[in-house]
Structure formats: C-alpha cells, structure tokens
C-alpha positions in Angstrom: 0.2 -0.1 0.0 3.1 2.6 0.6 4.7 1.7 -2.6 0.9 2.8 -4.4 0.6 6.3 -2.7 5.0 6.7 -3.0 4.2 6.3 -7.4 1.5 8.8 -6.6 3.8 10.8 -5.4 6.2 10.2 -7.4 3.6 10.6 -10.6 2.0 13.6 -9.0 5.3 15.4 -8.8 6.6 14.5 -12.2 3.5 16.3 -13.7 3.2 19.0 -11.7 6.6 19.6 -12.9 6.1 18.9 -16.3 3.1 21.2 -16.3 5.6 23.7 -15.4 8.7 23.6 -17.5 5.8 23.8 -20.4 4.8 27.1 -18.7 8.0 28.1 -19.1 8.4 27.4 -21.9 5.5 29.1 -23.6 6.2 32.3 -22.0 10.0 32.3 -23.8 8.1 31.7 -26.1 6.0 34.5 -25.9 8.7 37.4 -25.3 10.5 35.6 -28.9 7.4 36.7 -30.7 7.2 40.0 -28.4 11.2 41.2 -29.8 10.5 39.6 -33.0 7.0 42.0 -33.6 10.2 44.9 -31.9 12.0 44.3 -34.1 9.9 44.3 -37.2 8.8 47.5 -36.0 11.9 49.1 -36.0 13.1 48.5 -39.1 10.1 49.6 -40.9 10.1 52.6 -38.9 13.5 52.6 -40.1 12.7 51.5 -44.3 9.8 55.0 -44.1 12.3 56.9 -42.9 14.6 56.2 -45.5 12.1 55.5 -48.3 10.8 59.6 -47.3 14.4 61.0 -47.0 14.8 59.9 -50.6 11.7 60.6 -52.2 12.8 64.3 -50.5 15.9 64.1 -52.3 14.1 63.5 -55.4 11.8 66.5 -55.3 14.6 68.8 -54.7 16.9 67.0 -58.6 12.9 68.3 -59.8 13.2 71.9 -58.5 16.4 73.0 -57.7 18.5 71.3 -59.3 21.4 68.4 -58.3 23.9 71.0 -57.3 21.6 72.3 -55.1 20.6 69.4 -52.9 23.8 67.8 -52.7 24.3 69.1 -49.2 21.1 67.3 -47.8 21.3 64.4 -50.1 24.9 64.1 -47.8 23.1 65.1 -44.9 20.3 62.1 -45.6 23.2 59.4 -46.3 24.5 60.5 -43.1 21.3 60.6 -40.6 20.1 57.1 -43.5 23.9 55.7 -41.7 23.1 56.7 -38.3 19.8 54.8 -38.1 21.5 51.3 -39.4 23.5 51.7 -37.0 20.9 52.5 -34.1 19.3 49.2 -34.8 22.3 46.7 -34.8 22.9 48.4 -31.5 19.3 47.3 -30.5 20.3 43.9 -31.7 23.0 43.5 -29.4 
C-alpha cells in the first residue's frame, strides 16, 4: 500500500514539474514573438524614414537642381547610416 501512494506522489510531482516547464517554455515563446514584432516595427520605421528621405532628394533635384541639393543628400545619407547603426545596436 505504501508503494502505491509513493508512486502516486512521484507521478504527481512529475506532472506538476512538466506543467511548470511547459508554462515556462510558453512564456519564452511569447517573449520571442514580442521581440520579433518590436524588431519588425523598428525596421519598418527605419525603412519609411529612408524612403521619405529618398523622395525628398529626388523631388529636390527636380525643383532646385542637383548641385543645390547635394548638401541635403549628404545629410540624408548620414542619417540613414546612423539609423542602421542604431538598429544594429538594438539587435545586440
């Protein structure tokens, strides 16, 4: 009779341990998905900024000419590079 109760206790302990492990794994998966969504949002924001700067550069060329817009183009390239560096730093 003691053997039956002892095995029930062991099985119940294993079941509780596996349930706890499963909950921990689910939490880790949620954190991973949450982090992936944040990263996708940051990438999208960076890409939108880059596209807007490219459109401004192209529009400036049509309105003012290439030489007058050279400074803005350089500034936008630096901003794009800075955004890339910040994005890489966030990945670490």
